[in-house]
C-alpha positions in Angstrom: -2.4 59.1 28.7 -3.0 61.1 25.7 -6.2 61.0 23.5 -6.2 59.9 20.2 -8.3 62.4 17.9 -10.7 60.6 15.3 -10.7 62.8 12.4 -14.6 64.1 11.2 -16.0 66.0 8.8 -14.6 69.1 10.4 -10.9 67.7 10.7 -11.5 68.3 6.6 -8.8 70.2 5.0 -9.7 72.1 1.2 -7.1 71.6 -1.2 -5.6 68.7 0.3 -8.1 66.0 0.2 -9.7 65.2 -3.4 -13.3 64.5 -3.7 -13.5 64.0 -6.9 -14.6 60.3 -8.6 -13.4 58.7 -11.2 -14.9 57.1 -13.2 -15.5 53.2 -13.5 -13.9 52.7 -16.8 -11.0 54.5 -15.4 -11.1 52.7 -12.5 -10.7 49.7 -14.3 -8.7 50.4 -17.3 -6.2 48.1 -16.5 -7.9 44.8 -16.1 -8.9 44.6 -20.1 -5.4 43.9 -21.2 -4.4 41.6 -18.8 -7.4 39.5 -19.1 -6.5 39.4 -23.0 -2.7 39.0 -22.2 -3.5 35.9 -19.7 -6.3 34.6 -22.2 -3.7 34.3 -25.1 -1.6 32.5 -23.1 -3.9 30.2 -21.8 -5.6 28.9 -24.9 -2.4 28.5 -26.7 -1.3 25.9 -24.5 2.0 28.4 -23.3 1.2 28.0 -19.7 -0.1 25.3 -18.0 -4.1 25.1 -16.9 -6.8 23.0 -16.8 -8.7 24.3 -20.5 -9.8 21.3 -20.7 -13.9 20.0 -21.3 -13.8 17.4 -18.5 -13.6 18.0 -14.9 -10.9 17.7 -13.1 -10.2 15.9 -9.3 -11.3 18.2 -6.5 -8.0 18.5 -3.7 -11.1 19.7 -1.3 -12.8 16.5 -2.1 -9.7 14.2 -1.9 -9.4 15.7 1.6 -12.6 14.7 2.8 -12.3 11.2 1.2 -9.2 11.0 4.2 -11.4 12.1 6.4 -13.9 10.0 5.8 -11.3 6.9 5.6 -10.6 7.8 9.0 -14.3 7.0 10.1 -14.3 4.0 8.4 -10.9 2.5 9.6 -11.0 4.4 13.3 -14.9 4.6 14.0 -16.0 6.4 16.9 -12.4 8.7 17.1 -13.3 10.9 14.6 -16.9 11.4 14.4 -19.4 12.9 16.7 -21.6 9.7 16.5 -21.4 7.7 19.9 -21.3 4.2 19.1 -22.0 0.7 20.4 -22.1 -2.8 19.1 -26.0 -1.6 17.9 -25.3 1.2 15.6 -21.7 0.1 14.7 -22.4 -1.7 11.3 -25.3 0.7 10.6 -22.8 3.4 11.1 -20.2 1.9 8.7 -22.7 1.3 6.3 -23.5 4.2 5.9 -20.5 6.0 5.9 -18.5 3.6 3.3 -21.7 3.8 0.8 -21.2 7.5 1.0 -17.0 7.3 1.0 -17.6 5.0 -2.3 -19.9 7.1 -4.0 -17.3 10.3 -3.4 -14.7 7.8 -4.6 -15.7 6.5 -7.7 -16.8 10.1 -8.7 -12.9 11.6 -8.0 -11.7 8.2 -9.7 -14.1 8.8 -12.5 -12.7 12.8 -12.8 -9.0 11.7 -12.6 -9.1 8.8 -15.5 -11.7 11.3 -17.8 -8.7 13.8 -17.0 -5.9 11.7 -17.8 -7.3 10.4 -21.1 -8.1 13.6 -22.6 -4.6 15.5 -21.8 -2.9 12.5 -23.5 -5.0 11.7 -26.0 -6.2 8.4 -24.7 -9.1 6.3 -26.3 -11.9 6.0 -24.6 -11.7 3.6 -21.4 -15.0 3.1 -19.8 -14.2 5.5 -17.6 -17.5 5.7 -15.5 -17.6 1.9 -15.2 -14.0 1.9 -14.5 -14.2 4.3 -11.8 -16.9 2.1 -10.0 -14.4 -1.0 -10.4 -11.6 0.8 -9.0 -13.2 2.2 -6.1 -15.3 -1.2 -5.4 -11.9 -2.8 -5.3 -10.0 -0.6 -3.2 -13.2 -0.9 -0.5 -12.2 -4.1 -0.5 -8.9 -3.7 0.2 -9.8 -1.5 3.6 -9.8 -4.9 6.1 -5.9 -5.4 4.7 -5.0 -1.9 5.4 -6.8 -1.8 8.7 -4.6 -4.7 9.7 -1.3 -2.9 8.5 -2.4 -0.1 10.1 -2.9 -1.9 13.5 0.5 -2.9 13.2 1.8 0.3 12.9 -0.1 1.7 16.2 1.7 -1.6 17.6 5.5 -0.7 16.2 4.7 2.3 17.7 3.7 1.6 21.1 6.7 -0.5 21.4 9.0 2.0 20.3 8.2 5.0 21.7 8.2 5.3 25.2 6.4 8.7 25.4 3.5 7.0 24.2 1.2 6.2 26.2 -1.9 4.1 24.3 -3.3 3.5 21.0 -5.4 6.7 21.2 -2.8 9.0 21.7 -1.0 7.5 18.7 -4.7 7.5 16.2 -5.2 11.2 17.3 -1.8 12.9 17.6 1.3 11.5 16.1 2.2 13.2 13.1 4.3 9.6 11.9 1.3 7.6 12.1 -0.6 10.2 10.1 1.4 10.1 7.6 1.4 6.6 6.7 -2.3 6.5 7.3 -2.2 8.6 4.0 0.1 6.3 2.8 -1.3 3.4 3.3 -4.6 4.2 1.5 -2.4 6.6 -1.7 0.0 3.4 -2.4 -3.3 1.1 -2.7 -4.9 4.0 -5.6 -1.2 3.4 -6.9 -1.6 -0.3 -7.3 -5.2 0.4 -9.0 -3.5 2.9 -11.4 -5.6 5.9 -10.2 -3.5 9.1 -11.7 -3.1 12.2 -9.6 -5.3 11.2 -6.8 -2.6 9.2 -4.6 -0.4 12.5 -5.3 -2.6 14.9 -4.0 -3.4 12.6 -1.0 0.2 12.4 -0.6 0.8 16.6 -0.6 -1.7 16.6 1.9 -0.6 14.7 4.6 3.1 16.7 3.9 1.1 20.1 4.8 0.3 18.4 8.0 2.9 16.3 9.3 6.3 17.9 7.3 6.5 14.0 6.2 6.8 13.7 2.2 6.0 9.8 1.8 5.8 9.0 -2.5 2.3 7.1 -2.9 4.5 4.8 -5.1 7.0 3.6 -2.2 6.6 -0.2 -0.7 6.8 0.1 2.5 6.4 -3.2 4.5 4.3 -4.1 8.1 5.1 -2.5 11.2 6.4 1.2 10.0 6.9 3.9 12.9 8.3 7.1 12.0 9.1 8.9 15.3 8.7 12.8 15.5 8.8 12.9 11.9 9.3 16.1 10.7 11.6 16.6 7.5 11.2 12.9 6.6 11.2 12.2 2.9 10.7 8.6 0.9 11.2 8.3 -2.2 9.1 7.0 -5.5 11.3 4.3 -5.8 12.0 3.6 -2.3 11.4 0.0 -0.8 11.1 -0.5 2.6 10.7 -3.5 4.6 9.1 -5.0 7.8 9.7 -4.1 11.2 11.3 -0.5 9.9 12.0 2.4 12.5 13.0 6.2 11.1 13.7 9.8 13.2 12.9 12.9 12.1 15.1 15.0 9.0 15.8 11.3 7.7 16.0 11.3 3.2 15.6 8.1 1.6 16.5 10.0 -1.4 18.2 9.6 -5.2 21.5 10.5 -6.3 22.4 13.7 -8.1 19.8 13.6 -11.5 20.7 14.9 -15.2 18.3 18.3 -16.1 16.3 15.9 -18.3 15.5 13.0 -15.3 12.3 14.1 -15.2 12.2 12.1 -18.9 14.5 9.9 -19.0 14.8 8.0 -15.4 11.0 8.1 -15.1 10.5 4.5 -14.7 13.9 3.1 -12.9 15.4 2.4 -9.3 16.8 6.1 -8.0 15.7 5.5 -3.8 17.8 2.9 -1.9 16.1 -0.5 -0.6 15.5 -0.5 3.6 15.4 -4.3 4.9 13.8 -6.0 7.8 14.0 -4.2 11.2 16.6 -1.8 10.1 16.7 1.7 12.7 17.5 5.1 10.9 18.3 7.7 13.4 17.8 11.2 13.0 18.8 14.1 10.1 20.6 10.8 8.0 20.6 10.5 4.8 20.6 7.3 2.1 20.9 7.9 -1.9 20.7 6.2 -5.0 18.5 3.3 -6.2 21.5 0.7 -6.2 21.9 1.5 -2.3 20.8 -1.3 0.4 20.5 -1.5 4.2 21.2 -4.5 5.4 18.8 -6.5 8.0 18.7 -5.8 11.4 21.4 -2.3 11.0 22.0 0.8 12.5 22.3 4.1 10.8 23.2 6.6 12.9 22.3 10.6 13.3 23.4 13.0 10.2 25.2 9.7 8.3 25.5 10.4 4.4 25.1 7.3 3.0 25.6 6.5 -0.7 26.7 3.2 -0.9 25.2 -0.5 1.0 26.2 -1.9 4.0 25.5 -5.6 5.2 23.4 -7.3 7.6 23.9 -6.3 11.5 26.2 -3.4 10.5 26.3 -0.1 12.4 27.4 2.7 10.7 28.1 5.6 13.4 29.9 9.2 13.0 32.8 9.8 15.2 32.2 11.9 18.5 33.0 15.4 16.9 35.5 17.4 19.2 33.5 20.1 21.0 35.0 23.5 21.3 33.8 25.2 24.7 34.8 28.7 25.1 33.9 31.4 27.9 32.8 29.9 31.7 31.8 26.7 30.8 35.2 25.8 29.2 37.1 27.2 32.6 34.5 24.8 34.9 35.5 22.2 33.2 38.7 22.0 33.4 38.8 22.5 37.0 36.5 20.1 37.9 39.2 17.7 35.7 41.8 18.6 37.8 
């Protein structure tokens, strides 16, 4: 085995290794003109920036709120504290108090930022943030009930799910639904920005994109989940099951759709007890999938179907090339 040679001071080659040092002024001469260029762009409002005298919600703190909510809604799962009947109430009180304070602080930042950016008159940002946060934590028992129904739907729909612990700890679909239910409640309370930060955090962890504005009923189950997209104006009934790659989206939109169609229904309605299999695409605000219907894998739908309907693709023609094809023909003969 050859030994690697480590260069030392004796290996210095005069004339080939330059030793002169540049002055600090020369080293950083490229920086000032770039700084001036960037500053002009930001201060002139030509480029997007948060160059404002009010705070903006912290992405990191919003993610922490989700983690704190998990500890409250599923005590004992996401903390190192061993809980019992004797210390549960104290633990919940302490955790919920911290969550309430942190949520109010982030909601206040979101409201102040929204007011300043849109030149709104003063709307009692500080007081409203605590009122909104109080309303949100009052909703937690209801959210917990919905999440338990989602867990039961997962156990009912997936034979691979051994128990609720597996679902709570490891199912990406359930985590995405949990974050959706928290974010959706904030949408109902008219909190800006924070719900989208929450939904994008869930997307980054699960590859499941549920807009917090969507309306989703109880006992919702997403199996596997990667690639699922649920648009902002989607309406989903109770006991609905989706598989990976399902898109509940909008039809092709014009360039100015952001302003023109912002408050119109662009995404489909899925009624109760519908099953939509992998990679199906359902588009359009007028598209309704009737109750108890089944949409097969890879189906593309832009029109409504009635209740108790199955929509399936025909069996594709398979072409076998090589040894497998010959073995198949021999067995048939």
